[in-house]
N, C-alpha and C positions, 0 to 999 in steps of 0.2 A: 137720643142717638145711641144705638147699640154698638158697643165695641167688643170685638172678639178677643177674649183673654187668651194670652199665649198658652196658659196652662190648659186651656180648652182645646188646643190643637191636638188632634188624635194621637194616641200613643203609637199607632201603627206607622204614623209619619216619622216618629223619632227613630224607628228602627230601620228606616230606609237608607240612612247615610252609611255607606260601607267604605268610603274612602279612608276614614279614620276608624281604627278598631274600637269596638264598643267595650272599653276596658271595664266600665262599671257593671257590666253584666257577667263578668267572669268570676264565678264563686271563689276560686282559689286566690285570685288577686284581691278580692274583697276581704277575705279572711286574713291574708298576708298583711294587708294594710292596717289591720287592727293590732298587730304586734309592734313591739318597740322598734325592731329592725325595719319592719315594713313602713312605719311612720317616717323613719329617717330616710328610707329610700324614696318615699313619695315626696317629701320635702326637697330632697336632692334632685329628683326629676323635675320638680316645679322650678327650682333654681336654674337648672339647665334650660328649661323651656323659656323662662324669662330672658336669659342671656341670649339664646338663639333668636328670640323675637325682638332683640335689641331694645329692651326696657332699661332705661338709664339707671334707675334706682333698684336694680334687681337684688343687690346685696341687702339693702335695708328691708325690702319686702320679704326676702327669705328669712331674715332674722325675726321679723314680726310674726310671720306665719309659723315659724318653728316654735316660738314661745307660746303662741296660742294653741298649737297642736299639743305641746307638752303639758299645758295647764288648762284643759278644756273647761274646768269648773270656774275659771276666772276669765272666760272668753270675753265677756262684755266689758269688764274692767280693763283688760289688756287692750281691747279695741280702742277704748277712750284714751289710754296712755299712748298707744302708738299713733293715734290721730293727733294728739297734742304734740308729740315729738315731731311728726311730719310738718305740723304747722310751724314749729320753731326752726327747723333745719331744712325743710324742703318746700318753702312757700313760693314755688315758681308760678303758681296760678295768679299771683299778684302782678299787675301790669307795672313792673318796676321802670320800664322805659318811659311810660307815660308820666309816672310820678317824678322821675328825674327831669323831664321836660318842663313840668309845672314848676318844680323847685328852681330850675335855671331861669325860667321866665320871670319868677318873682324874686330873683336875687338871693335865693337861699342855697345853703351848702348841700352837696349831693353825696357827701361821704357818710361816715358812720352816724352822723346826726340825723340824716334822712331815714336811715334804717331804724334808729331808735324811735323816731317820731311815728313811723309806720307801725312798728310793733307795739308801741304805746296805744295807737289807734285800734289795733286788733284786740288788745286787752280790754280797752274801753267798750268796744262793740260786743265782745263776748260777755262782759259784765252786764251790759245793757240787756243782752239776750236772757241772761240768767234772771234778771229782775222781771222782765216781761213774762218769762216762763213761770216764775213764782206767782205773779199776778193772775195769769191765765188759769193756774191750778186752784187758786184760793178765791178768786172773784170771777166766776164764770159768766156773769152778766155783762161784763165790760166788753168794749169793742175788740180789744186785743184777743179775747178768748172766743167771742162769738163770730167775729169776722177777721181772722188773722191775716188773710190775704189782702183784704180791703185795707186794713190798717197798715200793713207793710208796704204794699205797692203805692198807696196814696202818700205815705210819709216819704218814700224814696223819690217819687216823682216831684214832690214839693221841694225836697232838698236839692234835687237836680236842677230844677228851675231857679231856685235861689242861688245856687252856685254860679249860674250864668248871668242872672239878671241883677243881683245885688252887687254893689261896688266893693267886693272883698279884694283886699290887696295883701301882698307879702305873705307872712306865715299863716295868716287867717285863711287866705284862699287855698294855700297848700293843705291846711288841715281839713278844709271842707272837701276838697277833691280826694284826699287820702281816705276820709270817712266813706265817700262814695265808692272808691276803688276797693275798699275792704268789705263794705256792706253788700253791694250788689252780687258778688260771687257767692255770698252766704244766703241770699234772700230766700230762695226756695227751700233750702235746708231749714231755715228758721220757720218758714210757713208750715212745713210738715211737723216740726217739733212743737210749735204752738198749737197746732190742731190736736196733737197727741196730749198736750198738757191738760186740755179741758175734758179729756176722756177719763173714765174711772180706771184706776189701777195702772196709770201711766208710770213710766220709769222716771227716776229722779234726774236732776239736771246733770249729774256727773256722767251717768250712762248716756244721756242725750248728747253729750259732747262727742261720743263715738260715732254719731250719725251726721255730724256737721263737717262736711268735706272729709270723709274717711280717708285713711292712708292709701286705700287701694285705687283711688282715681281722682285726679284734680280736674273735675268737670263741673260745670254750673248746673247740670241736670242731676238730681239725686237718684242714683241707681238703686240703692237699698231703700230709698224712699224715707222711711221713718223708723223710729225705735220700735214701735208696735209691729211693724212689718218684719223687722229683724227677729223679733221674738217668735213670730209665726213660722219663719223659715229656718230658724236655728236648729241644727241637728241635736238629737236628744241622747244619742248613745254612740259607742265606738263603731258599730256597724254602719250606721248612717253617715258618720264622718268619713269612713273609708270610701263609701260609695260616692259621696259628694266630692272628695278630693280626687278620685279617679276621673270624675266628670271634668274637674278643673284641668287636669293634665291633658285629657282628651281635647279640651278646647284650645289649649296652647299648641297642640299638634296641628289642629285645624288652622289656627292663626298663622303658624309657620308656613303652611301651604298657601294660604291666601296672600301672605306677604310676597311670595314669589310671583303670584299672578299679578299683584299690584305693581311690583317692580317691572315685570315684563310689559305691562301696559304703559308705564311711564317711558320705558326705553323704546319700545317698538312704535307706539303711537305718537308720543310727544318728543321722541328723540332726546331724552334727558341725558346729556353728556356725563353729568356727575354720577348718575346711576348706571349708565351704560358700561363703564369700566368695571363696576362691581358685578353686574350680571355676567359679563364676558369672563371675568375671573372665576366665577362660580360655575358656569355652565359651558364655557368655551364656545358660546353662541356668537355668531357673526352674521346674523341675517339682516334683512332690509329694515329700514326705519322710515316711517311714513311722514314724519315732521308735520303733524297736525297741530295747529295752535290750540292752546288751552282756551276754554270757553270765555274766560274773562278777557283774554287778549282778542279772541275772535269777535267779541261783541263790539270792539272798538275799531275793527278793520273795515275798510270800505273796499268794494269790488271783490269780496271773497267768493270764490265759486260755491255754488249751492251744495255740491257733494262734499266739499271741505267743511262747510258749515254744519251739515248733518253729521259728519264724522266727529266734529268737535263736540256736538251735543251728546251724541251716543257715548263717546269716550268719557266725557265728564260725568254722565249718569252712572256709568260703570265704576268710575273712580270713586264717586261719592259713596256708593253702596259698599264697595270693598273697604274703603277707609273707615267707614262707620262700623262695619262688621269687625275689622281687626281691632280697632280701639275699644269697642264695646266688649268684645270677647275677652280681652286682657283684663278689663276691670271685673267682669263677672267671674273669671277664673280665679283672680285674687280673692274675691269675696267668698267663693265656694271653698277655697283652700282654708279660709279662716273659719269655716263651719257654718256658713249661711247659704242655703240652697236657693239663691234668688234665680229668677227667670232670665233667660238670655235677652239681650237688648235687640238684636237683629236675628230673625229666624226665618229663613226661606222666603224672603219677600217676593221672589220671582214666581211663587206659586199662588199669589193672591188673586182672587177673582172679583173683588170689589175694591173701591177706593179706600174705604175705612179699614178693610182687612190689610191692605198694603201698608197703610199708615201704622197699624198695630204691629205688623211683622218687621217693618223697616226701622222704627225708632220707638220701641216699646215704652221706655221710661219717660221720654218727652211727651208721648201721648198720654201716659198716666198722669203726669203733672197737669196737663191741660184739662183732662177729663175731671180730675178731682177738684181742681181749684177754679175752673171756669164752667165746664159743662154741667156738673151736678148742681152747683148753686143756682144756675139759670133754670135748669130742668125742674128742680124741686120747688121753686118759688113763683114762677111766672107762667102765664098762659095755660093754667091747669085745665081750663075748659076746652082747649083747642089742641088736640093731641099732635097733629101734624105741624102746626105753627110752633108748638112747644119744642118738638124735636129739632126743627130747623133752626130756631133761635138759639137753642143750647149748642148745636153744632157750630154755628157761626161764632158764638161766644168763645168756644174752645179753639177751633181751628183758625179763626181770624183775629178776634180781639186778644185772647190770651197769647197767641203766637206773636202778635205784633208787640205787645207789652214786654214779653220776655226778651225779644231780640232788640228792641229799642233800648231797654235798660242795659243789656249786655254790651251794646255799642255806646256806652255813656261817654267815651273819650271823644266822640264826634261833636258832642255838645261843647266840650272845652275847646276843640279846635275850630269849629265853624260857628258856634253860637246856637242857641236853642231853636230859633226859627229856621235857620238854614239846615240844621240837623233834621228837623221835622220835614222840611221840604225835600231834602235829599233822601228821605225814607220812603218816597213815593213808589219806588220800584218794589220794595219788599211789601209795602201796603197792597199793591196790586197782586203780588204773589199770594199773600195770605188771604186776600178776598176771593180770588179764584179758587184757592184750595178749599176754603170754607164752603163756597157755592157748590163746588164739585162734589164734595163729600155730602153736603146737605141734600142736594138733588138726588144723589145716589141712595141716600137713606129714604127719601120720600118715595122713590120708585120701588123700594124693596130690595133686599139683599139678593144680588145675583147668585151668591153662593148657595142661598137657600133654594133657589130655583134650579141650581145645577148640582145634582147629587153625584155620587161617585159612579153611578151607572149611566150618567149622561154621555152622549157621544163625545169623543175626544176633541173633535173640532170645535164643539161649543165651548168646552172648558178652555181650550187654547185661545179661542177668539175673545173670551171674557178676560183672560189674563193679559193678552196682547193689548186690549183696549186700556186696561189699567196701567200697564207699563208705558204705553205711548203717552197717556195723560201726564204721568209724573215726569217722564223724560222731557217732554216739551215744556212743562212747567218750570223745570230747572233753569230755563233761560231767564226767568224773572226772579230766581232765588239769589238776589244780590243784596247783601247787607251793606257793602261799601257804598259810600255816597258819591263815588267817582263815576258811576255808570247810571245814566238817567233812564227813565221809563221809555222815552222816545227811542233811544238806542236799542233797547231790548225789543220794542215793538217792531222796529225796522228790521232787525235781525230775524225775528220770528216770522214776519211776513215773507222775507226773502227765502226762507226754507220752502215755501210753497209757490215760489216764482211770482210773488205778488209785489209789484214795484211800490215803493213808499218814498 
């Protein structure tokens, strides 16, 4: 399966965005950003951007970026220190509500003792990672070094099954679920690090800590990917740092604009009363509100008019793209301010002409995770004598199997709430979504890339038709993108058929 790398998107495309000034192309600004005063101004502008974009931890992020900017020769060490600080004082990525529920159900205290138990678990997990990292570096023939993803995923699934099926009680059950609650958000970061460990010239374990849920973004998908990738994209001089930091500020300006679009969508389409007051106070806008139900609500409504159902699907698709773009750009901006010129996560997805290109433009780092840990292992080992079967199987391994494993593990709390078998049965809707996604991209690959057939000289209507087909596919597929176990496949199919006036 051939994935279009974002870095391969033409440079002429990058210069077409004129809504936000291309700050990194102004020579005087680049030169000014290399001075002491200029660095202070850029960090100050970054802080203002974070505050305007309503980033809660903007003060801590600004301090971390300021230190890294002042001491560029210690960038990687400061990154590790900032990440460990964030782990100690900003561990909101942990599902504390879930852990408190488990503690209460098992008759355990939920005060400081729970906090101490969880942080003790974090320390144990990180020590375990350090041990596995050392083993992977020194004994490269072992499974943890040769197949880090197989080792990690299998171990986690077995632990998840044991947590539900074995008769753990009291503090033992709380410890097992705390171990899962800590390990699963780290899982794919560990996978990248263990893969790096078996490579020659890899960074030591201290620098690796800087890539384990870095301070710039509490997400389960590693944006910076790995320590080796950070080394490749790290700026090497003051000029490059100035350019990359200007790009970061430009991204924050773009995020500020998109946040207004997202706010308007929630107010005008969904009639969000909480956000309506805010929008009116900012713009004095008092226009009509459509009162369209959100997709999750619409899926459970009977007798919904077809035009309202379509409006709900379209609005949801727009909201998902805008939300992912806003969140991803903030993480990328923080990473770039720290001196790492990583690629953007979402880049002009509405210009995609093939299904795989949309997937690449829409959620780049999730696609990279699936490609590196599922696509390439399948592609390089199996069906070598059958090129088309090999491509299709590797695509299904990434877009379907890897996709399902990632999201099933992310929703580990459903196993505790429903039990393993009910959690698996309730996953049927997302299973259907991932299967159709894999089939769609796989068939698109077998037919050949539409983008290759459509050059820039092709008629505009052909390019528009190709893009429209891609967007319609992903828009309609969002009906089945339901990770919650409360919405069954039958409800989604009924809703989908009703969009086309088909009774069900």
